[in-house]
C-alpha positions in Angstrom: -5.5 -13.1 -9.5 -7.8 -13.2 -6.1 -9.3 -10.2 -4.8 -11.9 -9.1 -2.5 -14.6 -6.4 -3.5 -16.9 -4.6 -1.5 -19.4 -1.9 -2.0 -20.4 -0.1 -5.3 -19.1 3.2 -7.3 -16.0 4.7 -7.6 -13.2 2.1 -7.0 -10.1 2.1 -4.6 -7.7 -0.9 -4.9 -5.8 -1.7 -2.0 -2.4 -3.3 -2.4 -0.7 -5.0 0.5 3.1 -5.0 1.7 5.3 -7.9 0.3 4.1 -11.3 0.8 1.1 -9.8 2.6 -2.6 -10.5 1.4 -5.9 -8.9 1.2 -6.9 -9.8 5.1 -5.1 -7.4 6.8 -5.9 -4.4 4.6 -9.5 -5.2 4.6 -9.8 -5.2 8.5 -8.1 -2.0 8.8 -9.8 0.0 6.0 -13.7 -1.2 6.2 -14.8 0.2 9.0 -13.8 3.7 7.4 -16.5 2.7 5.0 -19.5 2.1 7.8 -22.1 4.7 6.5 -20.4 6.1 3.7 -21.4 5.2 0.1 -20.1 5.3 -3.3 -16.9 3.6 -3.0 -16.4 0.1 -4.4 -13.2 -1.2 -2.1 -10.9 -3.9 -4.1 -8.2 -5.8 -1.9 -6.0 -7.6 -3.8 -3.7 -10.7 -3.4 -0.9 -10.3 -5.5 0.9 -13.0 -7.3 2.5 -15.5 -4.8 0.3 -14.3 -2.0 -2.9 -15.1 -0.5 -5.2 -17.4 -2.8 -3.2 -16.1 -6.0 -0.7 -18.6 -7.4 2.8 -17.5 -8.3 3.4 -16.4 -12.0 6.6 -18.2 -13.4 6.6 -15.5 -15.5 7.2 -12.7 -13.3 10.9 -12.2 -12.4 10.9 -8.4 -11.2 8.8 -5.8 -9.7 7.9 -4.8 -13.3 6.3 -8.0 -13.9 4.4 -7.7 -10.8 3.2 -4.2 -11.7 2.0 -5.4 -15.5 0.1 -8.3 -13.5 -1.7 -5.7 -11.3 -2.6 -3.5 -14.0 -4.0 -6.2 -15.9 -6.1 -6.9 -12.9 -7.4 -3.5 -12.7 -8.2 -3.3 -16.3 -10.2 -6.6 -15.9 -12.1 -5.3 -12.7 -12.3 -1.4 -12.8 -12.4 -1.4 -16.7 -11.8 2.0 -18.0 -13.2 4.0 -15.2 -11.0 6.1 -12.8 -9.9 5.0 -9.6 -8.2 5.4 -6.4 -5.0 3.7 -5.4 -4.1 2.8 -1.5 -0.6 0.9 -1.1 1.4 -0.4 2.0 4.9 -0.6 1.8 5.9 -2.6 -1.4 2.3 -1.9 -2.3 3.2 1.9 -2.2 5.9 1.4 -4.5 3.4 -0.5 -6.9 1.1 2.2 -6.6 3.4 5.1 -7.2 4.1 3.1 -10.3 0.7 2.9 -11.3 0.3 6.4 -11.2 3.8 6.9 -13.0 2.3 5.2 -16.0 -0.9 7.4 -16.2 -1.4 9.9 -13.9 -4.8 11.1 -15.1 -6.1 7.5 -14.3 -5.9 7.8 -10.8 -8.0 9.7 -8.5 -6.3 9.9 -5.3 -3.4 8.0 -3.8 -2.8 6.6 -0.2 0.6 5.7 0.9 1.4 3.6 4.4 4.6 3.0 5.3 5.4 3.4 1.7 8.8 1.6 0.5 10.7 4.4 -1.1 14.3 3.4 -1.2 14.6 -0.1 -2.6 17.9 -1.3 -1.3 17.6 -1.8 2.3 21.5 -0.3 3.1 20.6 2.8 1.8 17.4 3.3 3.7 17.0 5.9 6.7 15.8 4.0 9.5 15.2 4.9 13.2 17.4 2.7 15.7 14.7 2.5 18.3 12.3 -0.1 17.4 8.7 -0.1 18.7 7.8 -2.1 21.7 5.8 -4.9 21.0 2.5 -4.6 22.5 -0.5 -7.4 23.2 -2.2 -5.8 19.9 0.9 -6.4 17.7 1.2 -9.7 18.9 -2.5 -10.2 18.0 -2.0 -8.7 14.4 0.9 -10.8 13.7 -1.1 -14.0 14.6 -4.3 -13.2 13.2 -2.9 -11.6 9.7 1.1 -11.9 9.3 1.6 -15.6 10.3 -1.4 -16.6 8.2 -0.2 -14.6 4.9 3.4 -16.1 5.6 2.0 -19.5 5.6 0.0 -18.8 2.1 3.0 -17.0 0.4 5.0 -18.4 -2.3 8.3 -17.4 -1.0 10.6 -18.9 -3.3 8.9 -16.9 -6.0 8.8 -13.8 -4.0 12.3 -14.0 -2.8 13.8 -14.4 -6.1 12.4 -11.0 -6.8 13.2 -9.2 -3.4 16.4 -10.8 -3.1 18.0 -8.5 -5.7 17.4 -4.4 -5.4 17.8 -4.5 -9.2 14.8 -6.7 -9.7 13.0 -5.7 -6.7 13.0 -2.0 -7.9 11.0 -0.8 -10.8 13.1 -0.3 -13.7 11.6 3.5 -14.2 11.8 5.9 -11.1 8.1 6.2 -10.3 8.6 9.8 -9.0 6.2 11.8 -11.1 3.9 14.9 -10.1 0.3 13.8 -9.0 -1.7 16.8 -8.3 -5.0 15.1 -6.4 -5.6 14.0 -3.0 -2.8 12.1 -1.6 -2.1 10.9 2.3 1.4 9.5 3.4 1.3 7.8 6.5 4.4 6.7 8.2 5.7 5.2 11.8 8.1 7.0 13.6 9.6 3.6 14.8 9.4 1.7 11.7 12.7 -0.2 11.3 11.8 -1.6 7.8 11.0 1.2 5.8 11.2 4.4 8.1 9.8 7.4 8.0 12.5 9.8 6.7 12.5 8.7 3.4 8.9 9.3 2.4 9.4 13.0 3.2 11.6 13.2 0.2 8.9 12.3 -2.4 6.5 14.8 -0.6 7.3 17.6 -3.5 5.7 15.2 -5.8 2.1 15.3 -4.5 1.2 18.9 -3.9 -2.1 17.7 -2.3 -0.4 15.4 0.1 -1.0 14.8 3.9 2.2 13.5 5.2 2.1 12.1 9.1 4.4 10.1 11.4 2.6 8.3 13.9 4.6 8.2 17.2 4.8 4.6 19.0 4.0 3.0 15.2 6.3 0.4 13.5 5.8 -0.9 10.2 2.9 -2.6 10.9 0.8 0.3 11.6 -1.9 1.0 12.9 -1.6 -1.2 16.1 -1.6 1.7 18.8 -3.4 4.6 16.5 -6.2 2.9 14.6 -8.6 5.6 15.5 -6.3 8.0 14.3 -5.3 6.3 11.4 -8.7 5.6 10.1 -9.8 9.4 11.0 -6.8 10.1 8.5 -8.2 7.7 6.0 -11.7 9.3 6.3 -10.1 13.0 5.8 -8.6 11.5 2.8 -11.9 10.4 1.5 -13.5 13.7 2.1 -10.9 15.2 0.1 -11.5 12.8 -2.7 -15.4 13.6 -2.4 -15.3 17.5 -1.8 -11.9 19.0 -3.5 -13.0 22.6 -3.5 -14.2 22.5 0.1 
Protein backbone atom coordinates (compact mmCIF):
# COMPACT_ATOMS: atom_id res chain seq x y z
CA UNK A 1 0.00 0.00 0.00
CA UNK A 2 1.38 3.40 -0.98
CA UNK A 3 1.90 6.19 1.54
CA UNK A 4 3.84 9.44 1.86
CA UNK A 5 5.79 10.23 5.02
CA UNK A 6 7.18 13.53 6.27
CA UNK A 7 9.07 14.49 9.42
CA UNK A 8 10.14 12.50 12.47
CA UNK A 9 8.68 11.73 15.87
CA UNK A 10 5.30 10.44 16.99
CA UNK A 11 3.20 9.43 13.98
CA UNK A 12 -0.06 10.90 12.74
CA UNK A 13 -1.79 8.69 10.16
CA UNK A 14 -4.03 10.53 7.67
CA UNK A 15 -6.81 8.57 5.94
CA UNK A 16 -8.62 10.19 2.97
CA UNK A 17 -12.24 10.03 1.93
CA UNK A 18 -13.63 7.19 -0.18
CA UNK A 19 -11.80 7.08 -3.50
CA UNK A 20 -9.40 9.81 -2.40
CA UNK A 21 -5.64 9.64 -2.21
CA UNK A 22 -2.92 11.22 -0.08
CA UNK A 23 -2.58 14.46 -2.04
CA UNK A 24 -5.41 16.66 -0.76
CA UNK A 25 -4.89 15.79 2.89
CA UNK A 26 -1.16 16.33 2.56
CA UNK A 27 -1.50 19.80 1.04
CA UNK A 28 -4.21 20.88 3.49
CA UNK A 29 -2.32 19.78 6.60
CA UNK A 30 1.40 20.09 5.90
CA UNK A 31 1.48 23.92 6.37
CA UNK A 32 0.30 23.38 9.96
CA UNK A 33 3.59 21.61 10.69
CA UNK A 34 5.86 24.42 9.48
CA UNK A 35 8.15 25.13 12.45
CA UNK A 36 6.53 22.36 14.52
CA UNK A 37 8.88 19.44 15.19
CA UNK A 38 8.27 16.03 16.71
CA UNK A 39 5.53 14.68 14.46
CA UNK A 40 5.82 12.21 11.62
CA UNK A 41 2.96 12.60 9.13
CA UNK A 42 1.86 9.56 7.15
CA UNK A 43 -0.61 10.13 4.29
CA UNK A 44 -2.16 6.89 3.01
CA UNK A 45 -3.53 5.78 -0.36
CA UNK A 46 -6.01 3.05 0.70
CA UNK A 47 -6.40 -0.01 -1.53
CA UNK A 48 -7.84 0.87 -4.93
CA UNK A 49 -6.90 4.56 -4.69
CA UNK A 50 -3.94 6.66 -5.76
CA UNK A 51 -0.87 4.48 -6.20
CA UNK A 52 -2.26 1.56 -4.18
CA UNK A 53 -3.70 -1.28 -6.27
CA UNK A 54 -7.05 -2.83 -5.49
CA UNK A 55 -7.00 -6.02 -3.47
CA UNK A 56 -9.60 -8.55 -4.73
CA UNK A 57 -9.52 -10.20 -1.33
CA UNK A 58 -11.10 -7.09 0.22
CA UNK A 59 -14.87 -7.28 -0.14
CA UNK A 60 -16.11 -4.99 2.62
CA UNK A 61 -15.15 -2.12 4.91
CA UNK A 62 -13.76 -4.50 7.50
CA UNK A 63 -11.33 -5.79 4.89
CA UNK A 64 -10.28 -2.22 4.15
CA UNK A 65 -9.81 -1.61 7.88
CA UNK A 66 -7.69 -4.75 8.25
CA UNK A 67 -5.43 -3.69 5.36
CA UNK A 68 -4.90 -0.23 6.85
CA UNK A 69 -4.17 -1.68 10.28
CA UNK A 70 -1.59 -3.97 8.69
CA UNK A 71 0.06 -0.96 7.06
CA UNK A 72 0.09 0.93 10.37
CA UNK A 73 1.72 -2.04 12.07
CA UNK A 74 4.42 -2.12 9.38
CA UNK A 75 5.10 1.62 9.26
CA UNK A 76 4.47 2.75 12.84
CA UNK A 77 5.36 -0.43 14.67
CA UNK A 78 4.27 -0.79 18.27
CA UNK A 79 4.41 2.92 19.16
CA UNK A 80 1.28 4.93 19.85
CA UNK A 81 0.02 7.23 17.12
CA UNK A 82 -2.63 9.82 16.28
CA UNK A 83 -5.29 9.44 13.60
CA UNK A 84 -6.84 11.93 11.18
CA UNK A 85 -9.68 10.69 8.99
CA UNK A 86 -11.69 12.49 6.32
CA UNK A 87 -15.23 11.37 5.42
CA UNK A 88 -15.08 7.55 5.08
CA UNK A 89 -11.57 7.81 6.49
CA UNK A 90 -13.23 9.09 9.64
CA UNK A 91 -15.30 5.91 9.87
CA UNK A 92 -12.15 3.82 9.46
CA UNK A 93 -10.35 5.94 12.06
CA UNK A 94 -13.15 5.34 14.56
CA UNK A 95 -12.93 1.64 13.75
CA UNK A 96 -9.22 1.66 14.56
CA UNK A 97 -9.89 3.42 17.86
CA UNK A 98 -12.57 0.82 18.67
CA UNK A 99 -10.07 -2.00 18.10
CA UNK A 100 -7.51 -0.60 20.54
CA UNK A 101 -8.22 2.82 22.13
CA UNK A 102 -5.05 2.65 24.25
CA UNK A 103 -2.85 2.71 21.16
CA UNK A 104 -4.29 5.95 19.72
CA UNK A 105 -3.00 9.26 21.08
CA UNK A 106 -5.58 11.57 19.51
CA UNK A 107 -8.28 11.70 16.84
CA UNK A 108 -9.18 14.19 14.13
CA UNK A 109 -12.42 13.67 12.19
CA UNK A 110 -12.96 15.93 9.16
CA UNK A 111 -16.47 15.78 7.62
CA UNK A 112 -16.78 12.27 9.10
CA UNK A 113 -19.12 9.67 7.70
CA UNK A 114 -21.25 8.59 10.66
CA UNK A 115 -24.42 7.15 9.07
CA UNK A 116 -23.42 4.76 6.30
CA UNK A 117 -26.85 4.45 4.66
CA UNK A 118 -27.26 7.67 2.63
CA UNK A 119 -31.06 7.49 2.91
CA UNK A 120 -30.83 7.81 6.70
CA UNK A 121 -28.44 10.76 6.91
CA UNK A 122 -29.51 14.15 8.23
CA UNK A 123 -28.44 16.49 5.43
CA UNK A 124 -28.84 20.23 4.84
CA UNK A 125 -30.97 21.26 1.90
CA UNK A 126 -28.76 24.19 0.88
CA UNK A 127 -25.58 23.22 -0.92
CA UNK A 128 -22.50 25.38 -0.78
CA UNK A 129 -22.12 27.72 -3.75
CA UNK A 130 -19.22 26.56 -5.88
CA UNK A 131 -16.44 29.14 -5.59
CA UNK A 132 -13.31 29.48 -7.76
CA UNK A 133 -11.43 27.81 -4.90
CA UNK A 134 -13.79 24.83 -5.04
CA UNK A 135 -13.29 24.40 -8.78
CA UNK A 136 -9.52 24.59 -8.36
CA UNK A 137 -9.63 21.95 -5.62
CA UNK A 138 -11.81 19.73 -7.80
CA UNK A 139 -9.36 20.01 -10.71
CA UNK A 140 -6.19 19.66 -8.66
CA UNK A 141 -7.17 16.84 -6.32
CA UNK A 142 -10.52 15.15 -6.86
CA UNK A 143 -10.33 14.79 -10.64
CA UNK A 144 -6.81 13.36 -10.31
CA UNK A 145 -7.92 10.92 -7.58
CA UNK A 146 -10.94 9.83 -9.64
CA UNK A 147 -8.71 9.12 -12.65
CA UNK A 148 -6.50 6.83 -10.54
CA UNK A 149 -9.13 5.08 -8.41
CA UNK A 150 -10.39 1.58 -9.18
CA UNK A 151 -14.10 2.30 -8.92
CA UNK A 152 -15.09 -1.20 -9.93
CA UNK A 153 -13.43 -2.41 -6.75
CA UNK A 154 -14.58 0.52 -4.59
CA UNK A 155 -18.18 0.57 -5.84
CA UNK A 156 -18.68 -3.09 -4.99
CA UNK A 157 -18.01 -2.19 -1.37
CA UNK A 158 -19.79 1.16 -1.29
CA UNK A 159 -22.86 0.02 -3.21
CA UNK A 160 -24.36 -1.92 -0.30
CA UNK A 161 -24.65 -0.44 3.22
CA UNK A 162 -24.00 -3.93 4.60
CA UNK A 163 -20.50 -4.01 3.07
CA UNK A 164 -19.79 -0.28 3.32
CA UNK A 165 -20.42 -0.26 7.08
CA UNK A 166 -18.16 -1.80 9.67
CA UNK A 167 -19.61 -4.98 11.09
CA UNK A 168 -19.00 -3.70 14.63
CA UNK A 169 -20.37 -0.33 15.71
CA UNK A 170 -17.27 1.91 16.06
CA UNK A 171 -18.73 3.77 19.04
CA UNK A 172 -16.39 3.65 22.03
CA UNK A 173 -15.40 6.11 24.75
CA UNK A 174 -12.14 7.78 23.78
CA UNK A 175 -10.84 10.17 26.41
CA UNK A 176 -8.03 11.85 24.48
CA UNK A 177 -7.74 15.04 22.40
CA UNK A 178 -10.28 14.95 19.60
CA UNK A 179 -11.30 17.41 16.90
CA UNK A 180 -14.49 17.02 14.85
CA UNK A 181 -14.89 19.51 11.98
CA UNK A 182 -18.03 19.57 9.84
CA UNK A 183 -19.48 21.80 7.12
CA UNK A 184 -22.82 23.57 7.56
CA UNK A 185 -23.55 23.01 3.85
CA UNK A 186 -22.18 19.51 3.52
CA UNK A 187 -24.78 17.60 1.50
CA UNK A 188 -22.72 14.40 1.50
CA UNK A 189 -22.28 13.50 5.19
CA UNK A 190 -23.89 16.59 6.75
CA UNK A 191 -23.01 18.02 10.14
CA UNK A 192 -25.86 17.00 12.45
CA UNK A 193 -25.11 13.28 12.55
CA UNK A 194 -21.59 13.92 13.87
CA UNK A 195 -23.12 15.62 16.92
CA UNK A 196 -24.59 12.25 17.91
CA UNK A 197 -21.13 10.78 18.59
CA UNK A 198 -19.87 13.69 20.68
CA UNK A 199 -20.46 11.99 24.04
CA UNK A 200 -17.99 9.28 23.02
CA UNK A 201 -15.23 11.91 23.01
CA UNK A 202 -15.09 13.84 26.31
CA UNK A 203 -12.05 15.85 25.11
CA UNK A 204 -13.57 16.77 21.74
CA UNK A 205 -13.84 20.15 20.08
CA UNK A 206 -16.80 20.06 17.69
CA UNK A 207 -16.96 22.72 14.96
CA UNK A 208 -19.47 23.51 12.20
CA UNK A 209 -17.96 25.78 9.56
CA UNK A 210 -20.45 28.00 7.79
CA UNK A 211 -20.11 28.32 3.98
CA UNK A 212 -18.21 25.02 3.85
CA UNK A 213 -19.32 21.79 2.22
CA UNK A 214 -17.92 18.29 2.10
CA UNK A 215 -14.70 19.50 0.48
CA UNK A 216 -13.73 21.73 3.41
CA UNK A 217 -11.63 23.68 3.84
CA UNK A 218 -12.20 25.83 0.76
CA UNK A 219 -13.25 29.21 2.12
CA UNK A 220 -12.01 28.68 5.69
CA UNK A 221 -8.56 27.19 5.22
CA UNK A 222 -6.82 29.44 7.75
CA UNK A 223 -9.48 28.75 10.38
CA UNK A 224 -9.35 25.01 9.75
CA UNK A 225 -5.58 24.97 10.10
CA UNK A 226 -5.83 26.96 13.33
CA UNK A 227 -8.19 24.29 14.70
CA UNK A 228 -5.73 21.56 13.73
CA UNK A 229 -2.91 23.52 15.37
CA UNK A 230 -4.97 23.74 18.57
CA UNK A 231 -5.57 19.98 18.40
CA UNK A 232 -1.81 19.42 18.13
CA UNK A 233 -1.24 21.74 21.09
CA UNK A 234 -3.69 19.71 23.14
CA UNK A 235 -1.81 16.53 22.24
CA UNK A 236 1.54 18.01 23.21
CA UNK A 237 0.34 19.79 26.36
CA UNK A 238 -2.63 17.77 27.67
CA UNK A 239 -2.65 19.45 31.08
CA UNK A 240 -2.22 23.04 29.91
